[in-house]
C-alpha positions in Angstrom: 53.3 106.3 95.7 50.9 109.1 96.4 50.0 111.3 93.5 51.2 114.4 95.4 54.7 112.9 96.0 55.1 111.2 92.6 54.5 114.4 90.8 57.5 116.0 92.4 59.9 113.3 91.1 61.7 113.8 87.8 61.1 110.8 85.6 62.8 110.0 82.3 61.1 107.7 79.8 63.8 106.5 77.3 62.2 105.3 74.1 58.6 106.5 74.0 57.7 104.2 71.2 54.8 101.7 71.3 54.8 100.4 74.9 56.8 103.4 76.1 54.1 105.8 74.8 51.3 103.7 76.3 52.9 103.8 79.7 53.8 107.5 79.5 50.3 108.5 78.6 48.7 106.2 81.2 51.0 107.4 84.0 50.3 111.0 83.1 46.5 110.4 82.9 46.5 108.8 86.3 48.5 111.6 87.9 51.6 109.4 88.6 53.7 111.7 86.6 53.8 115.5 86.3 54.3 116.8 82.7 56.7 119.4 83.9 58.9 116.8 85.6 58.7 114.2 82.8 61.3 113.8 80.1 60.8 111.5 77.2 63.2 110.5 74.4 62.5 109.2 70.9 64.7 108.6 67.9 63.5 111.4 65.7 63.2 115.2 66.4 59.8 115.4 64.7 58.3 112.7 66.9 59.8 114.6 69.9 58.0 117.8 68.8 54.7 115.9 68.5 55.1 114.4 72.0 55.8 117.9 73.5 52.7 119.3 71.8 50.4 116.4 72.8 51.5 115.6 76.3 53.2 118.8 77.4 56.3 116.9 78.6 59.9 117.6 77.9 60.9 115.6 74.8 64.0 115.2 72.8 66.5 112.7 71.3 69.3 113.0 73.9 69.1 110.1 76.5 71.9 111.4 78.6 70.2 114.8 79.0 67.0 113.2 79.9 68.4 111.1 82.8 70.3 113.9 84.5 69.0 114.3 88.0 66.1 112.0 87.3 64.7 110.0 90.2 63.3 107.2 88.0 64.4 106.1 84.6 62.2 103.9 82.4 64.1 102.0 79.8 61.6 101.4 77.0 63.9 100.9 74.1 64.2 97.8 72.0 65.9 94.8 73.6 68.7 94.8 71.1 69.8 98.4 72.1 69.3 98.3 75.9 73.0 97.7 76.7 74.0 100.4 74.2 71.6 102.9 75.8 72.8 101.9 79.3 76.4 102.6 78.3 75.3 105.9 76.8 73.6 107.2 80.0 75.9 105.6 82.7 77.9 108.8 83.3 74.7 110.4 84.5 73.2 107.5 86.4 73.9 107.0 90.1 72.9 104.6 93.0 70.0 106.8 94.3 68.1 106.5 91.0 65.8 103.7 90.1 66.0 102.2 86.6 62.9 100.3 85.4 63.3 98.3 82.3 60.4 97.1 80.2 62.6 95.5 77.5 61.7 91.9 76.8 64.3 89.3 77.5 67.0 91.7 78.8 68.3 90.4 82.2 68.8 93.0 85.0 72.4 91.7 85.3 73.1 92.9 81.7 71.8 96.4 82.5 73.8 96.5 85.7 76.9 95.4 83.9 76.4 98.1 81.2 75.9 100.8 83.8 79.1 99.8 85.6 77.5 101.0 88.9 75.5 99.6 91.8 72.3 101.1 90.4 68.9 99.6 91.5 67.2 98.0 88.5 63.7 96.6 88.4 62.6 94.6 85.3 58.9 94.9 84.2 57.0 93.0 81.5 53.7 94.8 80.8 51.3 94.2 78.0 49.4 96.6 75.6 46.0 96.5 77.5 47.8 98.9 79.9 46.5 101.6 77.6 43.0 101.1 79.1 44.1 100.3 82.6 43.5 96.6 81.9 47.1 95.5 81.7 49.1 92.7 83.2 52.6 93.3 84.4 55.1 91.0 86.0 58.0 92.6 87.9 61.3 91.4 89.4 64.3 93.1 91.0 67.9 93.1 90.2 70.9 92.6 92.5 71.0 96.2 93.9 67.3 96.9 94.1 65.5 96.6 97.4 62.0 95.6 98.3 61.1 99.3 98.4 62.3 99.8 94.8 60.1 96.9 93.7 57.2 98.4 95.6 57.7 101.8 93.9 57.7 100.2 90.5 54.7 98.1 91.4 52.7 101.2 92.3 53.3 102.6 88.8 52.1 99.4 87.0 49.2 98.9 89.5 47.8 102.1 88.0 47.5 100.5 84.6 46.2 97.0 85.5 47.2 94.1 87.6 50.8 93.2 88.7 52.6 90.2 90.0 56.1 89.9 91.4 58.1 86.9 90.2 61.7 85.6 90.2 63.6 86.8 87.3 64.0 83.2 85.9 60.3 83.3 85.1 60.3 86.6 83.1 60.7 85.0 79.6 57.7 82.8 80.4 55.7 85.9 81.3 56.7 87.4 78.0 55.5 84.5 76.0 52.2 84.2 78.0 50.9 87.6 79.0 52.9 90.1 76.9 52.3 88.2 73.7 49.0 86.8 74.9 46.7 89.7 73.7 47.6 88.7 70.1 46.5 85.1 70.7 43.2 86.3 72.3 42.5 88.7 69.4 42.9 85.8 67.0 40.5 83.7 69.0 38.1 86.6 69.3 38.2 87.4 65.6 37.6 83.7 64.9 34.5 83.6 67.1 33.2 86.7 65.4 33.9 85.1 62.0 31.9 82.1 63.1 29.0 84.4 64.1 29.1 85.9 60.5 29.1 82.3 59.1 25.9 81.5 60.9 24.2 84.7 59.9 25.0 87.4 62.5 25.9 90.9 61.4 29.6 91.4 61.9 29.3 94.2 64.4 26.9 92.1 66.5 29.1 89.0 66.2 32.2 91.0 67.3 30.4 92.5 70.3 29.1 89.1 71.4 32.6 87.6 71.1 34.4 90.4 72.8 32.0 90.8 75.7 31.9 87.0 76.2 35.7 86.8 76.3 35.9 89.7 78.8 33.1 88.2 80.9 34.7 84.8 81.1 38.0 86.3 82.1 36.4 88.3 84.8 34.7 85.2 86.3 38.1 83.5 86.5 39.7 86.5 88.1 36.9 87.3 90.6 35.9 83.8 91.7 39.3 82.2 91.7 37.7 79.0 90.4 39.7 76.7 88.1 38.8 77.3 84.4 38.0 73.6 84.0 35.4 73.8 86.7 33.8 76.9 85.1 33.8 75.2 81.7 32.0 72.2 83.2 29.3 74.5 84.6 28.5 75.8 81.1 28.5 72.3 79.6 25.1 70.7 80.1 24.5 67.0 79.3 23.8 66.4 75.6 23.7 70.2 75.1 25.2 72.3 72.3 28.3 73.4 74.3 29.8 69.8 74.4 29.5 69.5 70.7 31.4 72.8 70.3 34.1 71.5 72.7 34.4 68.3 70.8 35.3 70.3 67.7 37.8 72.3 69.7 39.4 69.1 70.9 39.5 67.6 67.5 41.1 70.7 66.1 43.8 70.6 68.9 43.1 74.1 70.2 44.6 73.3 73.6 47.9 72.0 72.3 48.2 74.7 69.7 47.8 77.4 72.3 50.3 75.7 74.5 52.8 75.4 71.6 52.3 79.1 70.8 53.3 80.2 74.3 56.3 77.8 74.3 57.5 79.1 71.0 57.1 82.7 72.1 59.0 82.0 75.3 61.9 80.4 73.3 62.0 83.5 71.1 62.0 85.7 74.2 65.1 84.0 75.4 66.9 85.1 72.2 65.7 88.7 71.8 68.4 90.5 73.7 71.1 88.6 71.9 69.9 88.8 68.2 
């Protein structure tokens, strides 16, 4: 979607909370949205007033008003209230609009059923690093969405990081891995920094070393396409210090703990929309 054309579209962002606000600010920053053609909703009038002042968008608490004549509707509300909001706006939603849901665990079929119309729905699962353009988003399309609808949604999320298109059956797995994943990485990063402090490094230096090392390792995987095990072996010299560190990680069951963390998060993702 070219910046010149996307700016002419009316876009409604329903639920400009944590992830909704990140996406809203990022899309505005990158020129994908025009403030004058962007409507955002929040639960409280005071928050709406702050959004108006900060981002110069139209902001309020009325979801139905926001979606009137909108070309694209972003559903960024909590999973538990998606069906309720869909029913609230269905009188003003039609088949020529595109609804993009970022609600974890909510199937496109549930949204389509609540809207009671053949409305194109694309489901997206972004993560919080989208705020710096370093996000990871998986997308899938619902029953009435076309390849073109999926491509339109993809262009939005390409602007805030990388995207991948998957079958909907994989979306809960995406939630447990990449949407929850930054929290796991922050714990690992914090632990590495703590280790640096333990062996005498100043905390700011230890944190910098841990963060840049984490980012560098991730970039090598992304840009070379090499298997992580191969890259790990390249760092691990015979009788060197790295293998001693790896032995401690294996003894502490880091691998299986991380696997179990993702599996547990995925199990929870399957329940979110229904709890």
